[in-house]
C-alpha positions in Angstrom: 132.5 100.4 139.2 129.7 101.4 137.2 129.6 99.6 133.8 128.7 102.1 130.8 127.1 100.3 127.9 128.7 100.7 124.7 127.2 102.9 122.2 127.5 102.1 118.5 127.0 105.5 117.4 123.4 104.8 116.0 120.0 106.7 117.5 116.9 104.6 118.6 115.2 106.2 115.3 117.7 104.4 113.1 117.4 101.2 114.9 113.7 101.1 114.9 113.6 102.1 110.9 116.3 99.2 110.2 114.0 96.8 112.5 111.1 97.5 110.6 112.8 97.5 107.2 114.0 93.9 108.0 110.7 92.7 109.2 108.7 93.9 106.1 111.4 92.5 103.6 111.2 88.9 105.3 107.1 89.1 105.7 107.0 89.9 102.0 109.3 87.0 101.3 107.3 84.7 103.9 104.0 85.5 102.5 105.0 84.7 98.8 106.0 81.3 100.1 102.8 81.2 102.2 99.5 83.0 103.2 99.8 81.1 106.2 103.1 82.4 107.4 103.2 83.3 111.2 104.2 86.2 112.6 106.9 84.3 114.9 108.4 82.7 111.9 108.5 86.1 110.3 110.6 87.6 113.1 112.9 84.8 113.2 113.8 85.3 109.2 114.0 88.7 110.1 116.6 88.2 112.8 114.6 90.2 115.4 112.7 88.9 118.6 108.8 88.2 118.4 108.4 91.3 121.2 109.9 93.6 118.7 107.9 92.5 115.9 105.0 93.5 117.9 105.9 96.4 118.9 105.8 98.1 115.4 103.2 95.8 114.0 100.7 94.6 116.7 98.6 92.2 114.5 98.9 90.5 111.2 96.8 92.8 109.1 98.9 95.8 110.3 102.2 93.9 109.2 100.3 92.9 105.8 99.2 96.1 105.0 103.0 97.6 105.7 103.9 95.2 103.3 101.3 96.2 100.7 102.0 99.7 101.2 105.3 98.7 99.5 104.0 96.8 96.9 101.6 99.3 95.9 104.5 102.1 95.8 107.3 99.7 94.1 104.6 97.6 91.8 101.6 99.5 91.2 102.3 102.9 91.1 104.8 102.9 88.4 101.9 101.3 86.3 99.3 103.9 87.1 101.9 106.7 86.4 102.3 105.1 82.7 98.6 104.8 82.7 98.3 108.5 83.3 100.3 109.2 80.1 97.7 106.9 77.7 94.8 108.5 76.6 92.7 106.1 79.2 91.0 104.1 76.2 89.2 100.9 77.2 92.4 98.9 76.1 94.9 101.2 78.0 92.8 100.5 81.3 92.4 96.8 80.5 96.0 96.6 80.1 96.6 98.3 83.3 93.9 96.0 85.4 95.8 93.2 83.9 99.2 93.8 84.8 98.3 95.1 88.5 96.5 91.4 88.7 99.6 90.0 87.8 101.4 91.9 90.6 98.9 90.7 93.1 99.2 87.1 91.9 102.8 87.1 92.8 102.0 88.8 96.4 98.8 87.1 96.8 99.7 85.7 100.3 100.3 89.4 101.8 96.8 90.3 99.6 94.9 87.7 101.5 96.5 88.9 104.6 95.5 92.4 104.4 91.8 92.2 105.4 89.5 94.2 103.0 91.7 94.2 99.9 89.3 96.4 97.7 89.1 99.0 100.3 92.8 99.1 100.8 93.3 99.2 97.3 90.5 102.0 97.0 92.0 104.1 99.7 95.4 104.0 97.7 94.1 104.8 94.5 91.9 107.3 95.8 94.9 110.0 95.7 95.9 109.6 92.2 95.5 112.9 90.9 96.8 112.1 87.5 94.9 109.1 87.3 91.6 111.1 88.0 92.7 113.6 85.5 93.2 111.0 82.7 90.1 109.3 83.5 88.6 113.2 82.7 90.4 113.4 79.5 88.8 110.1 78.6 85.6 111.0 79.5 85.9 114.1 77.1 87.1 112.0 74.3 84.3 109.7 74.7 86.6 106.6 75.6 84.9 106.3 79.1 81.3 106.7 80.0 80.5 110.6 81.2 78.6 109.7 84.4 81.7 108.4 86.2 82.3 110.7 89.0 85.5 111.1 91.1 84.5 108.8 93.9 83.9 105.8 91.4 86.8 105.5 89.9 89.1 104.1 92.5 86.6 102.0 93.8 85.8 100.5 90.6 89.4 99.9 89.6 89.8 98.1 93.2 86.9 95.6 92.5 88.6 95.0 88.9 91.6 93.9 90.3 90.7 91.9 93.1 87.4 90.3 91.9 87.4 86.8 92.9 88.8 84.2 90.6 90.3 86.6 88.4 93.9 86.6 90.1 94.5 83.1 90.0 92.7 82.8 86.6 94.8 81.5 83.5 96.1 84.5 81.5 93.6 84.2 78.5 91.2 83.6 80.7 92.0 86.6 83.2 92.0 88.9 80.3 88.7 87.9 79.3 87.2 88.3 82.6 88.8 91.6 83.3 87.2 92.6 79.7 83.5 91.4 80.8 84.3 93.5 84.2 85.4 96.8 82.5 82.3 96.6 80.0 80.8 98.8 82.3 83.1 101.1 81.3 81.9 101.3 77.5 80.3 104.9 77.0 78.4 103.4 73.7 76.4 100.7 75.3 76.0 102.0 79.0 72.9 102.5 80.7 72.5 105.4 82.8 74.3 104.9 86.4 71.6 104.6 89.6 72.1 107.9 91.6 74.2 107.7 94.7 72.5 107.7 98.2 73.1 110.8 100.2 75.7 109.2 102.6 77.7 107.8 99.7 78.0 111.1 98.1 79.0 112.9 101.5 81.6 110.1 102.0 83.3 110.5 98.2 
């Protein structure tokens, strides 16, 4: 007699999403504890086999990228939304950069595992239309230098919030370093920006 496996009513798609959720949650916690967390240890924490983890995330960087996507969605995007409601003064930008760095400080294990963190941050910031509109308003009001263009904004913010030595600095020192980095946005003391190359213009 043929034995028919019991079916619990869940589709393979639901099971896969459940596994992905458990894996990313376990990875986020593991990376908070150690940047050296292994994929096998994360699989055990998630209660799945290593083969299941690799089926969804073929390498460490892809798993770290999925976790960082979650961090951006839950922690960074609300900060950017709040920033978009400001006049984008230098102090507003300093505040949001400081708070984003605080988020990264708590998630530094996964941030260190993403690979090129500034490139990752720039890709995710580039789609924030309200952020760009806020910068345009600030330029019109004279709060930010006028020769910034659309392609500069996400790259600049990514560089500022992921600058070496800033994330792990003491709070007062971190704000001091961020303030120095943001001096380049000061419209009153800015030198004209060098022109982009043709390849940079076509890529932005």
